[in-house]
C-alpha positions as CSV (number, residue, x, y, z in Angstrom):
1,X,0.0,0.0,0.0
2,X,1.4,3.4,-1.0
3,X,0.4,6.9,0.0
4,X,-0.4,9.7,-2.4
5,X,0.5,13.3,-1.6
6,X,-0.4,15.8,-4.4
7,X,1.0,14.2,-7.6
8,X,3.5,12.0,-5.8
9,X,3.1,8.3,-4.9
10,X,5.2,7.3,-1.9
11,X,5.8,3.6,-1.7
12,X,8.1,3.3,1.3
13,X,9.4,6.5,2.8
14,X,8.9,10.3,3.0
15,X,11.3,12.2,5.1
16,X,11.4,16.0,5.4
17,X,14.4,17.3,7.4
18,X,13.9,20.9,8.2
19,X,16.7,23.4,8.7
20,X,19.1,20.6,7.9
21,X,22.9,21.1,7.7
22,X,24.6,22.4,4.6
23,X,25.0,20.0,1.7
24,X,28.2,18.0,1.8
25,X,29.5,19.8,-1.4
26,X,29.0,23.2,0.3
27,X,30.9,22.8,3.5
28,X,31.5,26.5,3.8
29,X,27.8,27.5,3.4
30,X,26.4,28.5,6.7
31,X,23.4,26.6,8.1
32,X,21.3,29.8,8.5
33,X,17.8,28.5,9.1
34,X,15.3,29.7,11.8
35,X,16.7,27.2,14.3
36,X,19.8,29.2,14.3
37,X,18.0,32.6,14.5
38,X,17.9,33.8,10.9
39,X,15.1,33.7,8.4
40,X,16.3,31.6,5.5
41,X,16.1,27.9,5.5
42,X,15.6,24.9,3.3
43,X,14.7,21.3,3.8
44,X,16.1,18.0,2.5
45,X,13.3,15.8,1.3
46,X,13.7,12.0,0.7
47,X,11.0,10.2,-1.2
48,X,11.5,6.5,-1.6
49,X,15.3,6.8,-1.4
50,X,15.7,9.8,-3.7
51,X,17.0,12.9,-1.9
52,X,16.1,16.4,-3.0
53,X,18.4,18.9,-1.3
54,X,17.7,22.5,-0.3
55,X,13.9,22.7,-1.0
56,X,12.7,26.1,0.1
57,X,10.6,25.7,3.2
58,X,11.0,28.9,5.3
59,X,7.3,29.8,4.8
60,X,6.0,26.2,5.3
61,X,7.4,24.5,8.3
62,X,7.1,25.7,11.9
63,X,10.5,26.5,13.4
64,X,10.1,24.0,16.3
65,X,10.0,21.1,13.8
66,X,13.1,19.1,13.0
67,X,11.8,16.4,10.8
68,X,8.8,14.4,9.6
69,X,9.3,10.7,9.1
70,X,6.7,8.7,7.1
71,X,7.6,5.0,6.7
72,X,5.9,1.9,5.5
73,X,6.1,-0.7,8.3
74,X,4.8,-4.0,7.0
75,X,1.5,-3.2,5.4
76,X,1.0,-0.1,7.6
77,X,2.5,3.4,7.7
78,X,4.0,5.3,10.6
79,X,3.9,9.1,10.7
80,X,6.2,10.7,13.2
81,X,7.0,14.4,13.8
82,X,10.3,15.2,15.5
83,X,10.8,18.5,17.4
84,X,13.9,20.6,17.9
85,X,13.4,20.7,21.6
86,X,13.0,18.1,24.3
87,X,9.3,17.3,23.5
88,X,8.3,13.8,22.8
89,X,7.9,13.1,19.1
90,X,4.3,13.4,17.8
91,X,2.8,10.3,16.2
92,X,0.0,10.9,13.7
93,X,-2.6,8.1,13.4
94,X,-3.0,8.4,9.6
95,X,-1.9,10.4,6.5
96,X,-5.1,12.5,6.8
97,X,-3.8,13.8,10.1
98,X,-0.6,15.3,8.6
99,X,-0.4,19.1,8.6
100,X,-0.9,21.0,5.3
101,X,2.8,22.0,5.2
102,X,3.6,18.3,4.4
103,X,1.6,18.6,1.2
104,X,3.1,21.9,0.4
105,X,6.6,20.5,0.8
106,X,5.8,17.7,-1.5
107,X,4.5,20.2,-4.1
108,X,7.8,22.1,-3.7
109,X,9.7,18.9,-4.3
110,X,7.6,18.1,-7.3
111,X,8.5,21.6,-8.6
112,X,12.2,20.9,-8.0
113,X,11.9,17.8,-10.1
114,X,10.1,19.9,-12.8
115,X,13.1,22.2,-12.6
116,X,15.6,19.4,-13.1
117,X,13.6,17.8,-15.9
118,X,13.2,21.1,-17.8
119,X,16.9,22.0,-17.4
120,X,17.9,18.6,-18.7
121,X,15.4,18.7,-21.6
122,X,16.7,22.2,-22.6
123,X,20.3,21.0,-22.7
124,X,19.3,17.9,-24.7
125,X,17.4,20.1,-27.1
126,X,20.4,22.4,-27.5
127,X,22.6,19.3,-28.2
128,X,20.1,18.0,-30.8
129,X,19.9,21.3,-32.6
130,X,23.7,21.5,-32.6
131,X,24.3,18.1,-34.0
132,X,21.3,18.4,-36.5
133,X,23.1,21.4,-37.9
134,X,26.0,19.1,-38.7
135,X,28.3,20.1,-35.8
136,X,30.3,17.7,-33.7
137,X,29.0,16.9,-30.2
138,X,32.6,17.2,-29.0
139,X,32.4,21.0,-29.8
140,X,29.1,21.6,-28.2
141,X,28.9,24.3,-25.5
142,X,25.7,24.4,-23.6
143,X,23.8,27.6,-23.1
144,X,23.4,27.2,-19.3
145,X,21.7,30.6,-18.9
146,X,18.9,29.5,-21.3
147,X,18.5,26.2,-19.5
148,X,18.4,27.8,-16.0
149,X,15.9,30.4,-17.3
150,X,13.6,27.8,-18.7
151,X,13.9,25.6,-15.6
152,X,13.2,28.5,-13.2
153,X,10.1,29.4,-15.3
154,X,8.9,25.8,-15.2
155,X,9.3,25.7,-11.4
156,X,7.5,28.9,-10.8
157,X,4.7,27.9,-13.1
158,X,4.3,24.5,-11.4
159,X,4.2,26.1,-8.0
160,X,1.7,28.7,-9.1
161,X,-0.5,26.1,-10.7
162,X,-0.5,24.3,-7.3
163,X,-1.3,27.5,-5.3
164,X,2.2,28.1,-3.9
165,X,4.6,31.0,-4.6
166,X,8.3,30.4,-5.0
């Protein structure tokens, strides 16, 4: 049995880690989320083993939340909210009990996937046009600015269509 959140089917795991540490490839980037007193933060979201780093979440998740763990256990699901303080974790009885910010974070993750897919498709399209014009792929230089612009637009459109601003 899987769970569906917005347009995402989760088969075994959904983890949202709020105000998480900097990515391993950005060791010098400060962890400046609300838990440390500033206003910017992002979350790492894991869906069925695929990790999406640095999903904007500063307007979604309460600052006292550390993580949400949704796991398939046998044929059932467990839903556990972890706090940043000494409170006991909160266990939700069912998916329908989860707060709205969980759905919003999944929407933001879907938008990030849309960004990645659009970026990749734009680069592939550039490569195809290049080689169709008789040029060697070894000489291809991508127009990253165009790919990022297209991807940014796709993300904003996806979020807007799902009632969320970037």
